[in-house]
N, C-alpha and C positions, 0 to 999 in steps of 0.2 A: 520494486515500487508497485502498487495494485491501483487499479482505477477503483471507484465505488463499488460496481457489479462483483468483482474478484476479492472483496474482502474476506467475506463469507468464505472462501474455497480456501485459502492459504491457512488458516488454523486447522484445517485436517491433515496438511502437508508440515505440522509442526511450526509454523510460522505463526510471530505475534506483531501486530499493529504497534505502531509508533504515534505520533502526533501528525495528524494530517498538515498538508501542505498545499495552498494553492498557486495555481501555474496561470499567467494570463496568456494565452494563444489569441494574438491579434484582436484583443477585446473578448473573448470568449474567456471565463475563468472556470477551469478545470480542476477538481479536486481529487488527489491523490495521496494515498495512504501508505506512506513508507513500512516495508515488513521485514523482521530480522528473523535469522533462525541461528540457532546454535549448533554448529559443527561438532560431529565427535572426533576425539584426535584417534 
């Protein structure tokens, strides 16, 4: 899971972004971006 400032970092480590989610933290809405990475076998 990435916060918006980290979204540009993860592709450098072979992660890809999926659909963003919103989280309500006591009235403050935060946007997170789930990140996925294929692990080698």
